C-alpha positions in Angstrom: -0.3 -0.3 -0.4 1.9 3.5 -1.3 2.1 5.5 2.1 1.3 9.3 1.6 3.5 12.3 2.7 2.9 13.7 6.1 2.3 17.3 5.3 3.7 19.4 7.7 1.9 22.1 7.9 -1.7 22.2 9.2 -2.9 24.7 6.6 -4.0 23.5 3.3 -2.7 24.8 0.5 -4.0 25.4 -2.9 -2.2 26.2 -5.8 -3.4 27.7 -9.6 -2.5 25.9 -12.3 -1.5 28.1 -15.3 1.8 27.9 -18.1 4.9 28.4 -15.0 3.1 24.9 -13.5 1.5 22.9 -15.9 4.0 20.4 -16.8 4.7 17.2 -14.7 7.9 18.1 -13.3 6.9 21.5 -12.1 3.1 20.1 -10.8 5.1 17.4 -8.7 7.7 20.0 -7.3 4.8 22.3 -6.1 3.6 19.2 -4.0 6.9 18.4 -2.9 7.1 22.0 -1.6 3.5 21.8 0.4 0.3 21.9 -2.5 -2.4 20.1 -1.3 -5.4 21.0 -4.0 -4.6 22.2 -7.5 -6.5 24.8 -9.1 -7.4 24.8 -13.1 -9.3 28.1 -13.5 -11.7 27.7 -16.3 -11.6 31.3 -17.3 -8.5 29.7 -19.4 -7.4 27.6 -21.4 -9.6 24.6 -23.1 -11.3 21.8 -21.2 -9.2 19.6 -23.6 -5.7 21.1 -21.7 -7.5 21.0 -18.3 -8.2 17.2 -18.8 -4.5 17.1 -19.8 -3.6 18.2 -16.6 -6.0 16.1 -14.5 -4.5 12.9 -16.0 -1.2 14.3 -15.0 -2.6 15.1 -11.6 -3.9 11.3 -10.8 -0.7 9.9 -12.0 1.3 12.1 -9.5 -0.7 10.9 -7.1 -0.9 7.1 -7.7 2.8 7.7 -8.3 3.8 9.1 -4.9 1.0 7.3 -2.9 -0.3 10.4 -1.7 -4.2 12.3 -2.7 -4.2 15.2 -4.4 -7.2 17.4 -4.7 -8.6 19.4 -7.9 -11.0 22.1 -8.0 -12.2 23.4 -10.9 -13.3 27.1 -10.6 -16.2 28.1 -12.8 -15.9 32.0 -14.3 -19.2 32.9 -13.7 -20.8 35.9 -15.1 -17.3 37.7 -15.0 -17.8 41.4 -17.2 -15.3 42.4 -19.7 -14.4 45.1 -21.6 -14.3 44.8 -25.2 -11.6 45.9 -27.6 -10.3 50.0 -26.9 -8.4 51.1 -29.6 -5.0 50.7 -29.4 -5.5 48.1 -26.6 -5.7 50.5 -23.8 -6.8 53.7 -23.1 -5.7 56.7 -20.4 -8.6 57.7 -17.9 -7.9 61.7 -16.6 -9.9 62.5 -13.6 -13.3 64.4 -14.8 -12.8 63.0 -18.4 -16.5 61.6 -19.8 -16.7 58.2 -21.2 -19.4 56.5 -22.7 -20.8 53.0 -22.8 -22.5 51.8 -26.1 -24.4 48.9 -27.1 -22.6 46.8 -29.5 -19.5 45.1 -29.6 -16.8 47.9 -31.3 -16.7 51.5 -30.2 -17.3 54.2 -32.4 -14.9 56.5 -30.6 -12.1 56.9 -28.6 -13.9 58.1 -25.5 -16.5 54.8 -25.9 -16.4 51.3 -24.2 -18.5 48.4 -24.5 -19.1 45.2 -22.5 -19.3 41.6 -22.8 -22.8 42.0 -21.3 -25.2 43.4 -23.4 -27.8 44.5 -21.0 -25.5 46.6 -18.9 -26.9 49.9 -20.4 -30.3 49.0 -19.2 -29.2 48.1 -15.6 -26.8 50.9 -15.3 -28.6 54.3 -12.8 -27.9 57.4 -12.1 -25.5 57.7 -9.4 -24.1 53.9 -9.5 -20.6 53.4 -9.3 -18.3 51.6 -12.0 -15.3 49.9 -11.2 -12.3 49.2 -14.2 -9.2 47.3 -14.0 -9.7 45.7 -10.7 -11.0 48.7 -9.5 -8.1 50.9 -10.3 -10.1 53.3 -12.4 -13.3 54.8 -10.9 -16.1 56.4 -12.7 -19.8 57.6 -11.4 -22.7 57.3 -14.0 -24.4 60.8 -14.5 -26.8 60.1 -17.5 -28.4 57.8 -18.9 -29.8 57.4 -22.7 -31.7 54.4 -24.6 -28.7 53.3 -25.7 -25.8 55.1 -23.7 -24.4 55.6 -20.2 -22.5 58.1 -19.7 -19.7 58.2 -17.1 -16.8 61.0 -15.3 -13.8 59.6 -14.6 -13.4 59.7 -10.5 -10.2 57.9 -10.3 -8.1 58.1 -13.0 -5.7 55.1 -14.4 -5.0 52.8 -17.3 -7.7 50.3 -18.3 -7.1 47.6 -21.7 -8.9 45.6 -23.2 -10.9 42.6 -22.1 -10.5 43.8 -18.4 -12.7 43.3 -16.1 -15.8 45.4 -14.8 -17.6 45.4 -11.6 -20.4 47.4 -10.7 -20.6 47.6 -6.9 -24.3 48.1 -5.1 -25.6 47.1 -8.7 -28.3 44.0 -9.0 -27.8 42.5 -12.2 -30.0 40.2 -14.8 -27.3 38.1 -15.7 -27.4 34.1 -14.3 -24.5 32.9 -12.2 -24.3 30.2 -14.4 -23.3 31.2 -18.1 -23.4 28.0 -21.1 -19.8 27.8 -20.6 -20.1 27.2 -17.1 -22.9 24.6 -17.4 -19.9 22.8 -20.3 -17.9 22.9 -17.8 -19.4 21.9 -14.9 -20.2 18.8 -16.7 -16.8 18.5 -17.7 -15.6 18.5 -14.0 -18.5 15.8 -13.2 -17.3 13.1 -16.4 -13.6 13.7 -15.5 -14.2 13.5 -11.4 -12.5 16.7 -10.1 -13.2 17.3 -6.4 -14.5 20.8 -5.7 -16.2 22.6 -8.1 -16.6 26.7 -7.4 -19.4 29.0 -8.4 -18.1 32.5 -8.9 -19.8 35.7 -8.1 -22.9 33.6 -5.5 -25.8 35.5 -5.1 -28.6 33.4 -3.4 -28.4 29.4 -2.4 -30.5 29.1 -4.5 -27.9 29.1 -7.0 -25.4 26.5 -4.9 -28.2 24.0 -5.1 -28.8 24.3 -8.7 -25.2 23.6 -9.0 -25.4 20.6 -6.5 -28.1 19.2 -8.4 -26.6 19.6 -12.1 -23.6 17.9 -10.5 -25.5 15.2 -8.5 -27.6 14.4 -12.0 -24.4 13.2 -13.1 -22.9 10.9 -10.7 -20.5 13.5 -9.6 -19.4 13.6 -5.6 -18.0 17.3 -5.8 -17.9 19.8 -3.0 -19.1 23.0 -4.1 -17.0 26.2 -3.8 -19.4 28.8 -3.1 -17.3 31.9 -4.0 -17.9 35.1 -1.9 -17.2 38.1 -3.9 -20.0 40.4 -4.0 -22.7 42.3 -0.8 -25.5 40.2 -2.3 -23.8 37.2 -1.1 -22.9 39.2 2.0 -26.4 39.6 2.4 -27.4 36.3 2.7 -24.4 34.9 4.3 -25.5 32.4 6.6 -28.0 30.3 4.1 -25.2 30.5 1.1 -23.4 28.9 3.8 -25.3 26.5 4.8 -26.5 25.6 1.4 -22.6 24.8 0.3 -20.1 22.2 1.0 -17.3 25.1 1.1 -16.5 28.8 0.9 -13.7 30.8 -0.8 -13.1 34.1 0.5 -12.5 36.0 -3.1 -11.0 39.0 -1.9 -10.3 40.5 -5.5 -13.6 41.3 -7.1 -15.2 41.4 -3.2 -12.7 44.0 -2.5 -13.9 46.1 -5.7 -17.7 45.0 -5.0 -17.6 46.7 -1.2 -15.5 49.6 0.3 -11.7 48.2 0.3 -11.4 48.9 4.2 -14.0 46.5 5.1 -12.0 43.6 3.5 -10.6 42.7 6.6 -13.4 42.6 9.0 -15.1 41.3 6.3 -12.7 38.2 5.8 -13.4 37.4 9.7 -16.9 37.2 9.5 -17.1 35.3 6.5 -14.5 32.5 8.3 -16.3 33.2 11.9 -19.4 32.2 9.8 -18.2 29.0 8.0 -16.4 28.0 11.5 -20.2 28.1 13.3 -22.0 26.0 10.5 -18.7 23.2 10.3 -17.7 24.6 6.7 -14.1 24.6 5.3 -12.9 28.4 4.1 -10.3 28.8 1.9 -9.0 32.7 1.7 -7.5 33.7 -1.5 -6.0 36.3 -4.0 -2.8 38.6 -3.9 -1.9 36.7 -0.8 2.0 36.5 -2.2 1.5 38.2 -5.2 4.6 40.5 -5.1 6.2 36.8 -5.4 5.4 36.7 -9.1 8.6 38.5 -10.1 11.0 38.2 -6.8 11.8 35.3 -4.5 11.0 37.2 -1.4 7.5 38.6 -0.4 6.4 41.8 1.5 6.3 42.1 5.0 2.6 42.9 4.6 1.9 39.9 2.5 3.8 37.7 5.2 1.2 39.3 7.6 -1.8 38.5 5.6 -1.4 35.2 5.3 -0.3 34.6 8.6 -3.5 36.1 10.0 -5.5 34.3 7.6 -5.0 31.6 9.3 -5.2 32.6 12.6 -8.6 34.1 11.7 -9.2 30.1 10.9 -8.9 30.1 7.4 -8.5 26.6 6.2 -7.1 27.1 3.3 -4.7 29.4 1.6 -4.4 30.1 -2.5 -2.4 31.2 -4.7 -3.3 32.4 -8.0 -1.1 34.3 -10.5 1.9 33.3 -8.1 1.8 29.9 -9.0 0.0 30.4 -12.5 1.9 32.4 -14.1 4.6 33.8 -12.0 8.2 33.4 -12.1 9.0 31.4 -8.9 5.6 29.0 -8.5 8.0 26.6 -6.2 9.6 29.4 -3.9 5.7 30.7 -3.4 4.4 27.8 -2.1 7.4 26.8 0.0 6.9 30.2 1.3 3.6 30.1 2.2 4.3 26.4 4.0 7.0 28.5 5.7 4.2 31.0 7.0 1.9 28.5 8.0 4.3 26.6 10.0 5.6 29.5 11.7 1.7 30.7 13.0 0.6 27.4 13.7 2.6 26.8 16.8 0.1 29.5 18.2 -2.1 26.9 18.5 0.1 24.3 20.2 -0.9 23.5 23.8 -4.6 24.6 23.4 -7.9 22.6 24.4 -10.4 21.8 21.4 -12.8 24.2 20.5 -16.2 24.6 21.4 -19.1 22.1 19.2 -20.3 24.4 17.0 -23.7 26.1 16.8 -24.9 23.7 13.6 -23.7 20.4 12.0 -22.4 19.5 8.9 -24.1 18.1 6.6 -24.6 14.3 7.3 -23.1 14.5 10.8 -24.7 13.1 13.6 -24.7 14.8 17.0 -23.9 11.2 18.6 -20.7 11.7 16.2 -19.9 15.2 17.3 -20.2 14.7 20.7 -17.4 11.3 20.0 -15.1 13.4 18.2 -15.0 16.6 20.7 -14.5 13.5 23.4 -11.7 12.3 21.4 -10.0 15.4 21.0 -10.0 16.1 24.5 -8.4 12.5 25.7 -6.2 12.8 22.7 -5.1 16.6 24.2 -5.0 15.4 28.0 -3.3 12.3 27.1 -0.6 13.9 24.8 -1.7 11.4 22.1 0.6 11.6 18.6 -2.4 10.8 16.5 -6.0 11.0 16.3 -7.8 8.8 13.8 -10.7 9.2 12.1 -12.4 6.3 10.1 -15.0 7.8 7.8 -16.2 6.9 4.6 -17.6 10.2 3.7 -15.0 12.6 5.5 -17.4 14.5 7.7 -16.2 12.8 10.9 -12.5 14.0 9.9 -13.9 17.4 9.4 -15.4 17.7 12.4 -12.1 17.2 13.9 -10.3 19.6 11.9 -13.3 22.2 12.9 -12.2 21.7 16.7 -8.7 23.1 15.8 -6.8 20.6 18.1 -3.0 20.9 17.5 -2.5 16.6 18.0 -2.3 15.7 14.1 -5.5 13.5 12.4 -5.3 11.0 10.4 -8.2 10.9 8.4 -8.1 7.2 7.2 -10.6 5.7 4.4 -10.9 3.2 1.5 -12.8 5.7 -0.5 -10.4 7.6 -3.1 -12.9 10.9 -3.2 -13.0 10.9 0.2 -9.6 11.0 1.0 -8.8 13.8 -1.6 -11.2 15.9 -0.3 -9.6 15.8 3.0 -6.9 17.5 1.5 -8.7 20.8 1.7 -9.2 20.1 6.0 -7.3 22.2 8.3 -4.6 19.6 10.0 -6.0 16.6 8.1 -3.7 13.9 6.9 -5.6 11.5 4.4 -4.4 7.8 4.6 -5.9 5.0 2.7 -6.6 2.6 4.6 -7.3 -1.2 2.8 -10.1 -2.4 6.2 -13.4 -1.2 7.9 -12.5 -2.9 11.2 -11.5 -0.5 13.8 -8.2 -3.1 15.0 -6.7 -3.6 11.9 -7.2 0.2 11.2 -5.4 0.5 14.2 -2.4 -1.5 13.0 -2.3 -0.2 9.6 -2.1 3.4 10.9 0.8 1.9 13.7 2.6 0.1 11.2 2.6 3.8 8.9 3.0 5.9 11.6 6.4 3.5 12.7 7.7 3.9 9.3 7.0 7.5 8.8 9.2 8.0 12.3 5.9 9.7 13.9 5.1 7.1 16.3 7.4 5.0 18.7 6.6 2.0 21.0 4.5 3.5 24.2 3.0 6.6 21.9 -1.0 6.8 22.3 -3.2 6.9 19.5 -7.0 7.9 19.5 -9.2 6.4 17.4 -12.7 7.8 16.7 -14.8 5.1 14.5 -17.8 3.1 14.4 -20.5 0.1 13.1 -19.7 0.1 9.4 -17.1 2.8 8.8 -19.6 5.0 10.1 -22.6 3.8 8.9 -24.6 4.2 12.2 -22.9 7.0 13.2 -19.2 7.3 14.7 -19.9 6.1 18.4 -16.8 4.8 19.9 -13.4 6.3 21.2 -10.7 3.6 21.5 -7.1 4.3 22.9 -4.1 2.3 21.3 -1.0 2.1 22.8 1.8 1.6 20.0 4.0 -1.9 20.4 
């Protein structure tokens, strides 16, 4: 049985695949550096190209005996500028620009977008942000076929850059036709996580879940929080989804950027309340796209996300198009290790207000008690024997510093546990508690994690959780 590599940091690392790291050798380097889950940005590259990467990642996981998760990130209804004359335009403060219908501008001060109803849905007083919020416009006149804006924040814009409309409620659906096709593809190739961009309501999350389930997929749905409308229904959205991503790029433009730190904490807190994994994303080590050393502010940002309670931190351009993808992963891993010492010696966290889907109250009670026992005994490992992974998730959310092993005979579950804080997935070949302890003991001894006399706490039940995990066993390694 292949043995997994222990991931030293409890906080998981998500890395975006792109030209800088898509080759098999580069992917292997990133896994060795600490990557747990690879993100495929469906807004870039074709499904055929992504399919090739999926095959490489799966082969790599088999080769090294380590589960590796894959997240397909649907593009969602991202509004972009059309082509600009000369491919760019300098916007000076006080200048007048006009959004017009169609696909081609007719003058140097006209703009078109990929969202045709834009001129019908903007109103006088609305704010329009361009180029990731670096350029600001204020709508001062609306006509039948145009919207006139005045530049309030100067800067340079380029063709196909993003358009954000803070506070404007759009009629555009959460998933485009291309998103539907990509979601079906994700189900067909066995993707582990599918993220939904620009979520506004819990209904949108449920629709994606239903699409995946009807095609036989067990993928977890990740709701990306990047609009004020999502914050307005945050609890309902978090309850409906399997996982959450704090997508700070667009969210920091859609809301006042000064609110971002507290909004991030609010989202993470809600995820803990409802026992959902949460990823913090965007520009975490952005300067490392070109530099081997991050700024002090970036290091502090990653550390604060971990202290807030993030289960995972994500790298985007740093690994997709950056010059030093491996160094960026290594740096995030180092920051996590330095920060997580904060948890050392802590007693388990309190029981959450609501249980994760599929988690029975008796299992939560046993998990909480087992975590306390492991802490009191100074146990070297807590083992969650779980076919679905929900018991491992419950242990993860307690934030016990005792390392957690998620033992399962289900490949999908093992890959999905790659996103759970502090959980090391371990493939086992049995459902019997005694045999699981034997396999974990052999693995721990071989990895140098266990020696004679060490104790292990196992959370298990009859039939690998079919009737709930109703027992905790303390085992001494011989």
